[in-house]
C-alpha positions in Angstrom: 75.8 -230.0 227.0 74.2 -228.9 230.2 77.7 -228.1 231.7 78.4 -225.8 228.7 74.8 -224.0 229.2 75.9 -223.3 232.9 79.1 -221.9 232.1 77.5 -219.7 229.3 75.1 -218.4 232.0 77.8 -217.8 234.4 79.9 -216.0 231.5 76.7 -213.6 230.9 76.1 -212.9 234.4 79.8 -211.9 234.9 80.0 -209.7 232.0 76.8 -207.9 233.0 78.0 -207.0 236.4 81.2 -205.9 234.7 79.3 -203.7 232.3 77.2 -202.2 235.2 80.2 -201.3 237.2 82.0 -199.7 234.3 78.9 -197.5 233.7 78.9 -196.2 237.1 82.8 -195.5 236.9 81.9 -193.5 233.6 79.4 -191.5 235.3 81.6 -190.8 238.4 84.3 -189.6 236.3 82.0 -187.4 234.2 80.5 -185.8 237.3 83.9 -185.2 238.8 85.7 -183.6 235.9 85.9 -179.8 236.0 84.1 -177.8 233.4 85.8 -174.9 231.5 85.3 -171.5 233.3 82.9 -169.1 231.3 82.6 -165.3 231.9 80.2 -164.4 233.0 78.9 -167.7 235.0 75.4 -167.7 236.1 74.3 -169.8 238.9 70.5 -170.3 239.6 69.1 -170.0 243.0 66.2 -171.9 244.8 62.9 -169.9 244.5 62.8 -169.7 248.4 65.9 -167.5 248.6 65.7 -163.9 248.0 68.7 -164.2 245.6 67.5 -164.5 242.1 70.6 -165.1 240.4 74.4 -165.2 241.0 77.0 -164.0 238.4 80.9 -164.4 238.6 83.4 -162.1 237.0 80.8 -160.3 235.2 80.2 -156.6 234.2 77.2 -154.6 235.6 75.7 -151.4 234.4 73.2 -149.2 236.0 70.9 -146.8 234.1 68.5 -144.2 235.1 66.0 -142.5 232.8 67.4 -144.7 229.8 71.3 -143.5 230.2 74.0 -145.3 231.9 74.7 -144.0 235.2 77.5 -146.3 236.4 79.5 -149.4 235.3 81.7 -151.8 237.0 83.1 -155.4 237.0 82.7 -157.5 240.0 83.8 -160.9 241.1 80.4 -162.1 242.2 77.2 -160.3 241.8 74.1 -161.4 243.8 70.8 -160.2 242.3 68.3 -159.9 245.3 64.5 -159.4 245.1 62.1 -157.8 247.7 60.8 -160.7 249.9 57.5 -161.8 248.7 57.8 -160.1 245.3 58.4 -161.9 241.9 61.5 -163.7 240.7 61.7 -160.8 238.1 61.7 -158.1 240.7 65.2 -157.1 241.3 65.7 -154.2 243.9 68.9 -154.8 245.5 72.2 -156.2 244.1 75.2 -157.3 246.2 78.7 -157.1 244.8 82.0 -158.5 245.7 85.6 -157.6 244.4 84.6 -154.5 242.7 87.2 -153.2 240.1 87.1 -150.9 236.9 84.1 -148.8 238.4 83.0 -145.8 236.7 80.3 -143.1 237.6 78.6 -141.1 235.0 76.7 -138.0 234.9 73.2 -138.2 236.3 70.8 -137.5 233.6 68.0 -134.9 233.7 64.3 -135.8 233.9 63.0 -137.1 230.7 61.1 -134.0 229.9 64.4 -131.8 230.2 66.7 -134.2 228.2 67.9 -132.7 225.0 68.1 -135.8 223.2 65.7 -138.6 223.5 66.3 -141.7 225.7 67.8 -144.8 224.0 65.0 -147.4 223.6 64.9 -150.3 225.6 65.6 -149.0 228.8 63.7 -149.0 232.1 62.2 -146.2 234.1 64.3 -144.2 236.7 64.5 -146.6 239.3 65.5 -149.4 237.4 68.9 -151.2 237.1 69.7 -154.0 234.7 72.3 -156.2 233.7 73.2 -155.1 229.9 74.1 -157.7 227.3 76.4 -155.0 225.6 79.9 -154.2 226.7 80.1 -151.1 228.9 81.6 -148.9 226.2 78.5 -149.8 223.9 76.1 -148.2 226.3 75.0 -144.5 226.1 75.8 -142.0 229.0 74.7 -138.6 229.4 78.4 -137.5 229.3 81.9 -138.5 230.1 82.6 -140.5 233.3 82.9 -138.3 236.2 84.8 -140.6 238.7 86.6 -144.1 239.0 86.4 -146.4 242.0 87.0 -149.7 243.4 86.1 -151.6 246.5 86.2 -155.1 248.3 82.2 -155.1 248.6 79.1 -152.9 247.4 75.5 -153.0 247.7 72.9 -151.2 245.3 69.5 -150.4 246.3 66.8 -148.7 244.3 65.0 -145.8 245.6 61.9 -148.0 246.1 63.5 -149.9 249.1 65.2 -147.2 250.8 65.0 -143.6 251.9 67.1 -140.6 252.1 69.0 -139.6 255.2 67.0 -137.5 257.6 68.7 -134.2 256.8 67.8 -134.7 252.9 64.5 -136.2 253.1 62.7 -132.8 253.4 64.2 -131.7 249.8 64.9 -134.9 247.8 63.4 -138.0 247.2 65.9 -141.2 246.7 66.6 -142.7 243.3 69.2 -145.2 244.2 71.8 -145.7 247.0 75.0 -147.4 246.3 77.1 -148.7 249.4 80.7 -149.2 248.8 82.9 -150.7 251.8 86.3 -152.5 252.4 89.0 -150.3 251.1 87.1 -147.8 249.0 89.3 -145.9 246.6 87.4 -142.9 244.7 88.9 -140.6 242.2 87.1 -138.0 240.2 87.9 -136.7 236.7 89.3 -133.4 238.3 91.8 -135.3 240.5 89.9 -135.2 243.7 90.9 -138.4 245.7 88.8 -140.1 248.4 89.9 -143.0 250.6 87.4 -144.3 253.1 86.4 -147.6 254.9 83.1 -147.2 253.3 81.4 -144.5 251.7 77.6 -144.0 249.9 76.8 -142.5 246.5 73.3 -141.1 246.5 71.4 -140.3 243.3 68.7 -137.7 244.5 65.8 -136.0 242.8 65.1 -132.5 244.1 61.3 -132.7 245.1 60.6 -128.9 244.0 61.7 -129.2 240.5 62.6 -132.9 239.7 66.2 -132.1 239.0 68.8 -134.9 239.6 71.7 -134.6 242.1 74.6 -136.7 243.3 75.9 -136.7 246.8 78.8 -138.9 248.3 78.4 -139.5 252.0 80.9 -141.2 254.5 80.4 -141.5 258.2 83.3 -143.3 259.7 86.4 -141.6 258.6 87.5 -140.3 255.2 90.9 -139.0 253.7 90.5 -136.4 250.9 93.5 -135.3 248.6 93.3 -132.6 246.1 96.8 -131.5 244.7 99.4 -130.6 247.6 96.7 -130.2 250.4 95.0 -133.2 252.3 92.2 -133.3 254.7 90.9 -136.1 257.0 87.5 -135.9 258.7 85.3 -138.2 260.7 82.2 -137.6 258.8 82.2 -136.0 255.0 79.5 -135.0 252.7 80.5 -134.3 249.2 78.4 -132.4 246.7 79.6 -133.7 243.3 78.1 -130.8 240.9 79.4 -128.2 243.2 82.8 -130.2 244.2 82.4 -128.9 247.8 83.0 -131.3 250.9 81.7 -130.4 254.2 83.7 -132.1 256.9 82.0 -132.9 260.1 82.7 -134.2 263.7 86.3 -133.0 263.9 88.6 -132.4 260.8 92.4 -131.9 260.1 93.9 -130.2 256.9 97.5 -130.1 255.8 98.5 -127.7 253.4 101.6 -126.0 252.0 101.5 -123.1 254.5 100.6 -125.2 257.5 97.9 -127.3 259.4 94.3 -126.6 260.4 92.1 -128.3 263.0 88.3 -127.7 263.3 85.2 -129.2 264.4 83.8 -128.3 261.1 85.2 -127.2 257.7 84.0 -126.4 254.2 86.6 -127.1 251.3 85.4 -126.0 247.8 87.7 -127.6 245.4 86.9 -125.2 242.5 88.2 -121.9 244.4 90.5 -123.5 246.7 89.1 -122.0 249.9 88.5 -123.5 253.2 86.1 -122.1 255.6 85.8 -122.9 259.5 82.5 -121.3 260.8 83.5 -122.1 264.4 87.0 -122.0 266.6 89.8 -123.5 264.6 93.4 -123.8 265.5 96.6 -124.8 263.8 99.9 -123.2 262.5 100.5 -120.9 259.5 104.2 -120.9 258.4 105.2 -122.4 261.6 103.3 -119.9 263.7 100.6 -121.3 266.2 97.1 -119.6 265.9 93.7 -119.8 267.1 90.7 -118.1 265.0 87.1 -117.9 264.8 85.3 -117.6 261.3 88.6 -118.4 259.3 88.6 -118.1 255.6 91.7 -119.9 254.1 92.4 -119.3 250.4 94.8 -122.1 249.3 95.3 -120.7 245.8 96.0 -117.0 246.7 97.7 -118.1 250.0 95.7 -115.7 251.9 93.5 -116.0 254.7 91.2 -113.6 257.2 88.9 -114.3 260.1 86.6 -112.5 262.5 89.2 -113.3 265.5 92.8 -114.2 265.0 95.1 -114.9 267.7 98.7 -115.8 267.1 101.1 -117.4 269.7 104.1 -115.0 269.2 107.1 -116.3 270.7 110.5 -114.8 269.9 111.4 -117.7 267.7 108.0 -117.2 265.6 107.8 -113.1 265.5 110.4 -113.1 262.3 108.2 -115.7 260.7 104.9 -113.7 261.3 106.4 -110.8 260.0 107.8 -112.4 256.8 104.0 -113.7 256.4 102.7 -110.6 256.5 105.0 -109.1 253.8 104.2 -111.9 251.5 100.6 -111.3 252.0 100.7 -107.5 251.1 102.9 -108.5 247.9 100.1 -110.8 247.0 97.4 -108.1 247.3 
């Protein structure tokens, strides 16, 4: 009888160890099993970090005065708060793998809006993640530009200042930096390619009107129909559709090429202005000019001073160009 009790205790002990080991194995398997991906996927972040939340493969929408001003989808979104502020205070947003980006018109100040702002939207400096799909949001008009980029960073006007050349006349509403292979196409077909560019939403100090500017300081290629311009620096006025090229620029157009330190290109009129010295060739004829105004639509030009490098092989080309100019007038 004693032997049977001993065997029974041994059996219970062995079974207990087997059950414990089995329980541990089940827990390990459950922990290692990959979970099904969700879109978007939110990851919580420790309170000591400036990043409040991370989202993966998620849409993101910015608002101003109650209207949608831009929307996109990003591979990763990191919502950042200002150091020392509450977790609910989001002023910066870091984005990776930006695609399907759309810009919408900047709305006027609330007092000038012809229609009431949709309920439930924040102040002019607020940007929020919407639970609605982008097409269900309210914008002030149809999209004005499409864009994509490898990375981006959004900052509200509360944490940034406008560039010095704009600070006297404007206050900053928001700043959107795009980097790594930026491709930007306006609704009218103006195409910008750059390693990085910045989209500024500004408010005029004098009257409170909204404006949007695009800045690039490290090289941009601009294409409009059959004309192309490259510049070390560029300033684009979205409303006026005028680009200012600085720090050296080169243009290629159907009738020739043009180089100058500074150029102004109006996409609406097709006119290029070079206030200082410019060089290039017109119909294969080299020239040097000062105060050049080139109308690419009418295919005419004039300047304060214009010198042609007349060689025997280019004189005939110049005469042909003059005849065409007279016929156009």
